[in-house]
VODOVEX-754965 format. One record per atom (N, C-alpha, C, CB): residue in one letter; x, y, z. Coordinates in steps of 0.05 Angstrom, whole numbers, plus 5000, padded with zeros to 4 digits. Glycine has a CB too. Example, Ala and Ser with C-alpha at 12.3 -4.5 7.8 and 13.67 -1.06 7.14 Angstrom:
A526448865156;A524649105156;A526449345156;A522649115181;S525749555142;S527349795143;S525850015157;S528249885114;
***
This chain:
X922589837785;X921289757810;X918189767799;X921989977836;X916689517802;X914089477794;X912289697805;X913189227803;X910189757793;X908389987796;X906489857822;X906490077764;X905290037836;X903489967854;X900790127850;X904590007880;X898290087862;X895890237859;X896290487869;X893690117870;X897890497893;X898090757904;X899590947889;X899190737929;X902090827877;X903691007860;X902091087834;X906490857852;X900490907825;X898891047800;X897091227807;X897490867782;X895491197829;X893391407836;X894491667843;X891891317859;X897291657854;X898591897863;X899592027840;X900891837883;X899991907813;X901692017792;X900292267784;X902091817769;X901792507786;X900692757770;X901892787743;X901393027785;X900192967729;X900993047701;X903193247699;X898793167686;X904693247682;X906793417674;X906693547649;X909193297676;X908393747644;X907893887619;X908393707596;X909594117617;X909993507596;X910393317579;X909193017589;X913293317573;X908592847571;X907892567578;X909692437600;X907892387552;X908692317616;X909992187638;X909791867636;X908692287663;X911991757637;X911691427632;X912791297659;X913691297603;X911091137670;X911490977693;X911890687685;X909191007713;X913990577688;X914590317678;X913790107701;X917690297669;X912789867694;X912189647709;X913789367703;X909389607706;X914889367678;X916589147673;X915589017650;X916888957694;X917088847635;X916388717615;X914988897591;X914888517624;X915789097590;X914989267568;X912689407575;X914489127544;X911089357597;X909089487604;X909389757623;X907789287616;X907989967613;X908190237626;X905690377631;X909790397611;X905390577644;X902990747646;X903990997636;X901890777675;X902591137617;X903191397605;X901091567616;X903291387574;X902191807628;X900391987640;X900892237624;X900792017674;X898692327609;X898792537592;X898192797606;X896892487570;X899093037594;X899093277607;X896293377617;X900393477590;X894293257600;X891493307606;X890593117630;X889693257579;X892092967641;X891392777665;X890492497659;X889092907680;X889992477630;X888892187625;X891391987630;X887592137592;X890891737634;X892491527641;X891891307622;X892291457669;X893991207604;X893790977586;X895990797590;X893691067557;X895190547590;X896790327595;X897690247563;X894990087614;X900690227563;X902190187537;X903589927544;X904190447528;X904289807519;X906089557522;X908189597495;X903989227520;X910589597502;X912989607486;X913589397481;X914989717495;X914289257454;X915389037449;X916789017421;X913588857453;X918388817417;X919588787387;X918388557373;X922788757387;X918088617347;X917088417327;X918388407305;X914488447321;X919788197295;X921188217271;X923488457269;X919088237249;X925088467292;X927188667296;X926288947293;X929488637278;X923289007300;X922389287299;X920589327328;X920389357269;X921689587339;X920289637360;X917389767358;X921789777374;X915589637372;X912489727365;X911489787395;X910389457348;X908989907394;X907189917418;X904289917410;X907890167435;X903189807432;X900089807429;X899089877456;X898689507420;X896589927454;X894890067478;X893489867493;X892790287467;X893789817519;X892389577533;X889789707548;X894489417557;X888889937547;X886990047558;X887590317574;X885989857571;X885290377584;X885490677603;X884990617626;X883690917597;X886590727650;X886490717677;X884290957684;X889490737689;X882690917704;X882290647719;X880490437711;X881490697744;X879390457683;X877590247675;X878790007671;X876290297652;X881589987667;X883289747668;X885389797690;X884589687639;X884989657710;X886889677730;X889489567728;X886089587749;X891289547750;X893789477745;X893989157742;X895489597767;X892189017755;X892588737753;X891588637726;X891288597774;X889288757715;X888588707687;X890488777667;X886388847681;X891788967672;X893789117652;X895988907649;X895089417664;X896688787674;X898988567672;X897888307659;X900388487702;X895488247663;X894288017647;X894188007617;X891787977654;X893988257610;X893588347580;X896488327567;X892388667577;X898688437583;X901288417579;X902288137572;X902588507600;X901287937591;X901887687588;X900687557564;X901187557611;X898387607558;X897087497537;X898487597509;X894187577539;X899487827510;X900787937486;X903587767483;X901288277488;X904787727508;X907387607505;X906987307490;X908887577536;X904487187506;X904186927494;X903786927460;X901786797507;X902587117451;X902287147426;X904987187408;X900487357423;X906587317422;X909587367412;X910887147410;X911187547428;X910786957432;X911586677432;X911186507414;X910786577448;X908486557401;X907786397376;X908286487351;X905386347375;X909886757352;X910486897326;X908487017317;X911486737306;X906487117334;X904087317323;X904987577339;X900387207333;X904487757317;X904288047326;X901888127340;X904488227302;X901988217363;X899688237380;X898088497365;X900688267414;X899288707352;X897788917338;X896588837313;X899489137332;X897688647299;X896588527278;X894188377286;X898388387265;X894588227304;X892588037317;X889988207326;X894087877345;X890288427333;X888188627347;X886888697322;X889488897365;X888388797304;X886788917275;X885088717262;X888889017251;X886488447262;X884788227249;X882388187266;X886387937245;X882288197293;X879888147311;X877888367305;X880688147344;X878888617304;X876588807299;X875588787270;X877389117306;X877188717252;X876288687223;X874088467221;X878688617205;X874688237238;X873188047243;X869988087251;X874487927259;X870088277272;X867488377283;X865988547266;X867788517309;X867588707249;X866288917231;X864888707209;X868689167215;X866588517201;X865488337178;X862788177190;X867988097169;X863388127216;X860387967229;X858388147228;X860487857263;X858788447232;X856388577230;X855488657202;X856588787247;X857488697185;X856488767157;X855788537139;X858688937143;X856588307149;X855888037139;X854087867149;X857787897139;X852787987170;X850687857184;X848387727169;X849588027200;X847587527181;X845387367165;X842787577159;X844287077185;X842287737178;X840287917171;X841088137148;X839588057197;X843388227148;X844088407131;X844488287099;X846488517143;X845088017099;X845287917075;X842287847063;X847087677077;X840587747086;X838087687079;X836587907067;X836787577099;X836988147076;X835288367070;X836488457043;X835388597094;X838788407036;X840088487010;X838988316988;X843188457011;X838988036993;X837687846975;X834687886971;X838187556985;X833387966997;X830388046990;X830188296973;X828688097018;X831588496979;X830988726959;X831988696930;X832288976969;X833788506926;X834688426897;X831988256882;X837788216900;X831088136898;X828987926886;X825988006891;X829387636898;X825188196910;X822588236917;X820688296891;X822588476937;X821888476872;X820388556848;X819488306830;X822188766832;X820688086837;X819787886818;X817587716832;X822287696808;X816487796854;X814487666869;X812087826870;X815387606895;X809787696874;X807287896876;X807587986908;X803887726868;X806488226910;X806188376936;X806088226961;X803788516935;X803488056962;X803087896984;X805087696989;X800887776983;X806187566973;X808087336970;X810887486983;X808387226933;X811587686975;X814187826985;X813787917014;X814988076967;X811287967020;X810688097048;X811087857068;X807488237050;X809887597058;X809687397072;X813087287082;X807887187054;X814587317061;X817387247062;X818587397084;X818787297036;X818487617080;X819687817098;X818587827127;X819288087087;X816287737133;X815187717160;X815987467170;X812187757161;X816387237152;X817687017166;X820587027178;X817786827148;X821987207162;X824587227170;X824987437192;X826287287146;X823187637192;X823187827214;X821987727239;X821688067206;X820487577237;X818587467263;X820387237274;X815187347253;X821087027258;X821986807268;X825386727264;X820186617256;X826586857245;X829286827237;X831387027249;X829286827208;X830687267245;X832887467254;X833087497283;X832387737243;X831087477300;X831387477330;X833487297339;X828887397344;X833687027326;X835186857336;X838286847324;X833686627334;X838386847295;X840986867281;X841587087269;X841386687264;X839587277265;X840287517248;X842887657253;X838187717250;X843987667278;X846187797283;X848787657277;X846187877309;X848387397272;X850987227271;X851787257242;X850586897280;X854587287237;X855887257206;X854287017192;X859487187206;X853687037168;X851986867151;X853686637148;X851086997122;X856486637146;X858386417143;X858586257166;X860886507137;X857686347192;X858386247217;X855486097226;X859586497238;X853386147217;X850986007227;X851085727226;X848786067213;X850485607248;X850585267243;X847585167240;X851985097271;X847884927233;X845284797230;X843784797251;X845284537223;X844884697276;X843284677298;X841884957307;X844884557320;X843385167304;X841985427311;X839785507292;X844085637312;X840185417262;X837685507246;X835585297253;X838185517213;X836385047257;X833984867265;X832684957291;X834784567268;X834085047307;X832685207338;X830485357327;X834885457356;X831085567310;X829285757303;X826785637284;X830885967289;X827385427268;X824885267251;X823585117271;X825785057225;X824685007293;X822884837311;X820785037328;X824884657332;X821785277330;X819785427346;X817185527326;X821485707360;X817785487301;X815785527283;X813685307284;X816885557256;X815185077281;X813584817280;X812084777310;X815784547273;X813284887333;X811784867356;X808884987359;X813384987374;X808885187344;X806085327343;X804285197319;X806385677338;X805384937306;X803484817291;X803784907261;X800684877302;X805585117255;X805685217228;X807785027212;X806585537227;X807284767208;X809584617197;X810184717167;X808984297197;X808084767153;X808484847126;X810085147122;X805584857112;X809285307145;X811085577144;X814285467155;X809585857167;X814485287168;X817185227177;X818485137149;X817384997202;X817484987136;X818784917110;X819185117092;X817484727096;X817385267085;X817685517067;X819785697078;X815085677065;X820085747102;X822285927120;X825085767112;X821585937159;X825085507115;X827585367111;X828385407080;X827085047120;X826685407065;X826885417035;X828285737028;X823585367019;X826885917043;X828186177037;X830686217051;X826486397043;X831186117074;X834086087086;X835985947070;X833985947112;X835185727051;X837185627033;X837885797011;X836285387023;X835685947004;X836286176983;X838086416990;X833786306977;X837786457015;X839486657028;X842386597031;X838486697052;X842686297038;X845486197039;X846686187016;X845785947050;X845086106995;X846186086965;X847386336957;X843786016944;X845586536964;X845986846954;X848986926967;X843087086968;X849086856991;X851686907006;X854086766996;X851386837032;X853386536988;X855886396973;X856686526944;X855186086967;X854586586934;X855286706905;X856587006910;X852186736884;X855987106933;X856887386935;X859787366953;X854387576949;X860687166959;X863487096974;X863287137002;X865887266963;X860687147017;X860387147046;X859686877060;X858387327051;X859786667047;X859486427060;X860486187039;X856286407070;X861185987050;X862385767033;X860485547031;X865085657045;X858285537048;X856285277040;X853685357051;X857284967054;X851685197040;X848785257049;X847985077073;X846785227025;X848085217092;X847285057119;X844584947119;X847385237146;X842885057104;X839984997105;X839584737091;X838185217091;X841684657074;X841784417061;X841984167081;X844084427043;X843084227101;X843783977124;X840983947138;X846384077150;X838984087134;X836684087149;X834183957134;X836084367157;X834583857111;X832383787091;X830483567106;X833683647062;X831583377122;X830283157133;X829783207163;X831882887127;X830383447174;X830483477201;X826983597214;X833183707206;X825583697191;X823183797197;X821083597197;X822584007181;X818483637208;X816383457205;X815483487177;X814083507226;X814283237168;X813283267138;X810783427141;X812582957123;X810283567116;X807783767112;X805983557106;X807884017086;X803583607117;X800883447112;X799683637093;X798883377139;X799383587067;X797983737047;X795083727049;X798683637022;X794383907052;X790883947049;X790184017023;X789584177069;X788683887008;X787383936982;X785084076983;X786783716968;X784484216964;X782084396961;X780284236952;X782384636944;X777684276965;X775484096958;X774484146932;X773384106975;X773783956913;X773083956888;X771283766880;X775083936874;X770383796858;X768283596847;X769383486821;X765383736841;X769683246819;X771383116793;X769082916782;X774682916804;X766982866793;X765182646782;X763582786763;X763482496803;X763182696738;X762282856714;X759482916718;X762782716686;X757982746733;X755082786736;X754583016754;X753782536745;X756583046777;X756383216800;X757183476786;X758383116826;X759083506766;X759883736756;X757683866741;X762083686741;X756283696723;X753883796708;X751783916730;X752583536690;X751483806752;X749483896771;X750484166781;X748983686796;X752884156787;X754084416798;X753584686777;X757484356803;X754484596752;X754084816730;X751184896733;X754684716699;X749484726732;X746484806732;X745784956759;X744384546729;X746884896776;X746285066800;X747285336799;X747184946825;X749585366787;X750785646781;X749285796762;X753485626769;X748185666741;X746485806721;X743885896740;X745685596693;X742885736758;X740285816772;X740885976797;X738585556781;X743086076799;X743886226827;X742286466827;X747186306832;X740986506846;X739086746850;X739986966863;X736786676864;X742686986870;X743987206887;X745087416870;X746187096905;X747087576877;X747987796862;X748887686833;X750387936878;X748187836814;X748987796786;X751787766779;X747988006773;X753487976794;X756287946787;X757787696802;X757688216795;X756687586825;X757487386835;X756987136816;X756387386860;X754587136805;X754086906790;X755786906762;X751086886786;X756387146749;X758087126727;X760487076733;X758087326713;X761887116755;X764687046763;X764386736766;X765787196792;X762586626782;X761886316785;X761786166759;X759086276798;X760786276738;X760486166716;X762886146698;X758586286705;X764186376702;X766686376688;X769086196699;X767486666686;X768786156724;X770686016740;X771685726726;X769285976769;X769185566720;X770285306705;X771285296677;X768185126705;X770585506663;X771585546636;X774485606637;X770085776623;X775485776654;X778385906653;X780285786673;X778286226659;X778885676695;X780485546716;X782885656726;X781085296708;X782985956728;X784986116737;X784886086770;X784686406726;X787086236782;X786686216811;X784986456823;X789586216825;X783386406843;X781086556852;X782086896849;X780286466885;X784386956858;X785287246860;X785287326831;X788187306875;X786487156815;X786787236788;X783887306773;X788286996773;X781987136781;X779187166772;X777987396779;X777586976780;X778087446806;X776287656818;X777687936812;X775787616850;X779687936805;X781688196802;X781688256773;X784888156814;X780088106756;X780188116728;X779688426720;X778087916714;X780688526701;X780388806691;X779688816660;X783088976697;X777588976656;X777088976622;X779089036606;X775289166613;X781289176612;X783189256594;X785089006589;X784789516605;X784788766602;X786088526599;X784788396581;X786488366623;X782388456565;X781088246548;X781188336523;X778488186554;X781888186507;X781788206473;X779288016466;X784988076455;X776888116464;X774687946455;X774487886427;X772388056463;X775788096414;X775788016381;X777887776374;X776988306362;X780087786394;X781887576389;X781287356409;X784787676392;X779487346425;X778787166445;X780587056460;X777486976436;X781687306475;X784187246491;X784287416517;X786687306473;X784687296534;X785487416564;X788087436572;X784487276585;X789387676571;X792287686581;X792587776610;X793987886563;X792987636628;X793487736657;X796287806656;X792887516683;X796588076667;X799288176666;X801188056687;X799188466670;X803788046684;X805387916705;X805187986735;X807987956697;X804488246736;X804188356767;X802188236782;X803488656768;X800288126768;X797687966781;X798187676782;X794888006764;X800387576767;X800787276773;X802387186792;X801587136754;X802186946804;X803486836827;X806786876820;X802486506832;X807386746795;X809986696785;X810786936770;X810086446770;X809687136770;X810387416759;X811087376730;X812887556776;X809587226715;X809887176687;X806987266673;X810786836682;X807287396648;X804587406637;X802987146630;X804887556614;X800487136631;X798986876629;X796886956608;X797586786658;X797086776586;X794986756564;X792586606568;X796186646540;X790086686571;X788086476576;X786486476550;X786186546602;X786286316532;X784586306508;X781886306517;X785086066491;X779686476503;X777186496512;X775086326491;X776686806515;X774286116503;X772285946484;X769886136478;X771185656499;X768085986459;X765586186450;X763686226475;X763686056423;X763486016496;X761986036517;X762986306534;X762085766532;X765686306536;X766586516555;X766086796542;X769586476562;X766186826514;X765587066501;X762387146506;X766287026471;X761186926505;X757887006511;X757887116541;X755586696509;X759187006557;X758787096586;X760087386590;X760086856607;X762087436573;X763387696578;X761587906564;X766487696565;X760587816540;X758988066524;X756588116539;X758087986492;X755387906557;X753087996574;X753788136601;X751487756580;X756388056610;X757288216635;X757888526629;X759988076647;X758988556603;X759988786598;X757589026600;X761388746571;X755488936593;X752989116599;X752789226624;X750588966596;X753689046648;X752889146674;X755889286686;X751588886695;X758289186677;X760589296691;X762589376670;X761789096710;X762389386643;X763889456624;X765189776624;X762289396601;X763489936641;X764190186641;X766490246660;X761890326644;X767190086679;X768590076703;X771189956693;X767089916728;X772989906717;X775289766715;X775489496717;X776689846730;X773889406735;X773789126744;X771588966729;X773289106773;X771488706721;X769388556714;X767588506737;X770388306702;X768588506761;X766988426784;X767588616807;X767588136792;X766388826804;X767289046825;X765788976849;X766589356816;X766789076870;X765689056897;X762789156898;X767389206917;X761289046911;X758589166919;X758689406937;X756988956933;X761189456948;X761089666968;X762789876958;X761889586995;X764589836941;X766190076930;X766989936900;X769190186952;X766190156884;X766889996851;X769490046844;X765190116824;X771190156861;X774390186854;X775689936864;X775790466869;X774289766877;X775489526884;X773989266877;X775789536911;X775689026872;X774288776865;X773288626886;X775788606851;X771188446878;X770088316903;X772088146916;X767588146896;X770988036939;X772987906954;X773087606950;X772787966981;X774887466963;X775187176963;X772287076976;X777887076980;X771487197000;X769487107013;X766787136999;X769587217037;X766687316981;X764387376965;X763787146950;X764687596948;X765787056933;X765586826918;X764786556931;X768086796907;X766386526954;X765586316970;X762986266980;X766986316988;X762086516990;X759186547000;X757186466979;X758486847009;X757986506955;X755886436930;X755886146928;X756586566899;X757985986935;X758085676934;X756385566960;X761385556935;X756785706980;X755785617004;X752585667001;X757285777030;X751785886991;X748985956985;X747785746970;X748686216970;X748785626951;X747785436933;X747785136945;X749485456908;X748885136971;X748984896985;X751384716987;X747084756975;X753584846976;X755884706975;X758184766993;X756684716951;X758084597013;X759684637042;X762484637036;X759184387064;X764284687059;X767084687059;X768184417046;X768084717087;X767084207054;X767983937042;X767383877015;X766983737055;X765984027004;X764383956979;X765284116952;X761284016985;X766184366959;X767184486937;X768184776940;X765384466917;X770684856932;X772085126935;X771885286909;X775285076943;X772285506912;X772885686885;X775885596872;X772886036893;X777885496890;X780185426881;X779885166869;X782085426900;X777585006876;X776884736865;X776684716838;X774484646875;X775884946825;X775284936798;X778084836782;X774185226788;X780584936791;X782884866779;X783084566785;X785185046789;X783084426804;X783384156807;X781383986793;X783284096834;X779284136788;X776983966771;X778083966746;X773984096768;X778984176733;X779884186707;X782584016703;X780284466699;X784284026721;X786783896719;X786483576721;X788584006741;X784583476738;X784183216740;X782783106712;X782683166766;X780383256704;X779383106679;X780783146652;X776683196675;X782183366652;X784083416626;X786183196625;X785683706627;X787283156648;X789482946650;X787982646644;X790882956683;X785682636655;X784182346649;X783582316618;X781182326666;X782782526608;X782182546581;X784382516560;X781082786577;X786782546570;X789182456556;X790382736539;X788182186534;X789882956549;X791083196537;X794183176549;X789283496545;X795683336531;X798383336538;X798983476564;X799783456517;X800283316582;X800883476610;X802383746608;X802683296631;X803983816587;X805284046588;X802884266582;X807784036567;X801184226561;X799284386558;X797584486581;X797884276542;X796884256598;X795384316620;X796584486642;X794484076630;X799184436648;X800984556665;X801284816660;X803284436665;X801784906629;X801785156622;X799285336625;X802585156599;X797385186619;X794485326622;X794085376653;X791885136610;X794785246671;X794485246699;X796685476709;X795084936712;X798285536694;X800485746701;X802485636726;X798886046711;X802685366726;X804485306746;X807385406740;X804285016749;X808685406766;X811585506764;X813385376745;X812785476789;X815085516732;X817185436715;X819785436726;X817185576693;X821085216732;X823585176745;X825885326735;X824184926744;X825285346706;X827785526694;X826985816692;X828785436662;X827885976707;X826786266706;X827486386677;X827986456732;X829786326667;X830086426641;X828186386618;X832286326633;X827386046619;X825285986602;X822886096606;X824985756601;X822086146632;X819486236640;X819086486630;X818986246666;X821286656626;X820386946619;X819486946590;X822787156623;X819786726571;X818886706550;X816386536541;X820686656539;X815886356566;X813986136555;X810986196559;X814485866569;X810286426562;X807086486569;X805486416542;X806586846578;X807086406519;X805386376496;X805686086485;X806186586474;X807485906500;X807685656499;X805785456492;X808485596517;X805385306471;X803085156462;X800685256461;X802784956475;X800785516451;X797985646451;X796185586433;X797985906449;X797285486408;X795085386392;X793485126401;X796185326367;X795384966415;X794184726426;X792084756450;X796484546435;X793084956463;X791485066488;X788885186480;X793185296504;X788985326454;X786585426445;X784285206440;X787085566419;X785485016430;X783584766421;X782984646449;X785184526397;X784684586465;X783984446489;X781684606505;X786584416506;X782184886507;X780485026520;X777385066508;X781885256524;X777385016479;X774685056466;X773484756474;X774885126429;X775284536470;X774284276478;X773084266503;X776284086477;X774184346519;X773684336550;X770984486555;X776284486569;X770484696543;X768484846548;X765884706533;X769085136538;X766484556511;X764284396503;X763484166517;X764584316479;X765684106531;X765483846548;X763683906574;X768683726558;X764284166582;X762784266607;X759384266600;X763984606616;X759484396577;X756584436567;X755184166561;X756584606540;X756383966554;X755383686554;X754683566580;X757483506542;X756483636599;X755683546629;X753283686637;X758083606651;X752883936631;X750884116641;X748083996629;X751484426633;X747983976602;X746383846586;X745183586599;X747883796564;X747183396605;X746583136613;X744983166642;X749482956615;X746283336659;X744783386681;X741983466683;X745983546692;X741683616663;X738983696656;X737083486648;X738983896636;X737983296630;X736383076628;X735882906646;X737082956614;X737882856665;X737482706684;X735382826706;X739982646695;X735383076712;X733883186729;X730683186714;X735283476737;X730583216693;X727983206681;X726882946679;X727883316656;X728482726674;X727582466676;X726682416702;X729482286669;X728082486724;X727582376750;X724882516758;X730182426772;X724482756751;X721682936754;X719282796743;X721783216738;X719982706719;X717582556706;X716982326715;X717782526680;X718682196727;X717981926742;X715681976765;X720781796756;
***
């Protein structure tokens, strides 16, 4: 006789478990403690088996019968309901343990030591702010291209197109890591290469006209502001390192007898040691500067705290004080200046790129190439310094000639 709600509610516990059958293998088991569980008895591959269909009253009679029919449908398809349930639970667990966020954080922890600190913080911030909230909880192998694109479109919508492209690049690295570790089969990010708006590259303002460079060098020599700022700006065109690498320079990194500056990997963008050959002119600047800051850690200590280097804005303010506006020249512009003119003068492109410390695509090769082309680079840097001196001298002659007229 089929069960009714009244019969189920009135069922009282006994000393042993009580079974109230509804039909089709479905029954309600009333435990001595008073708990009531729905059970389904069935046969699969000639074996009698049971599964739970829920607890009464959270699962009522109608829902229990629906679950029985779902189980019977699986049986008709040759599927064991118990095995199917275990597989479903395993899939849920896998989705949690192999979610995009879990895999992404694992990838980040593995590679973060190969990046400079501020770069790794930017990567994690992009993921935490823009990606994890939308797809972080999904299994990494189930994330679709439209889902990822939706997250990237939100970054684009606030005008951060370059950030959207960088985030896509990071997501591609995460997907490839997931493939390598057996948690995804393909790189979903690869489907979106042409889906984002193109990046409008903004070049750093620089000066590449020889006469104007000579005038700039003379303006720096005549700079009447802080001596340390003047020294940093005098060094910038000779070494053309990144502004952060210049202003954070430490005395222990310099070998004046060997005419060499070795910037440690921890301070370089690509996390590789970088050798800067020092021309005669650079050694003169350093010998002079050592009288002022040689007893401390930094070549260019902050005016507020000697335990910290000068800031980016301090160097930029120096250029502005000399009358060079935002569209005229930047501290980073010394790199573009050197790159442009050295290439125009016919120096080997590989020498120039190595001296600029641009990224090496082959990471294994990159670990050993910091001394690559070093003899050639020494010669190039010495000739570059002499060339700058020539431009400075020519600018002086032009100024004197104009004044005499």
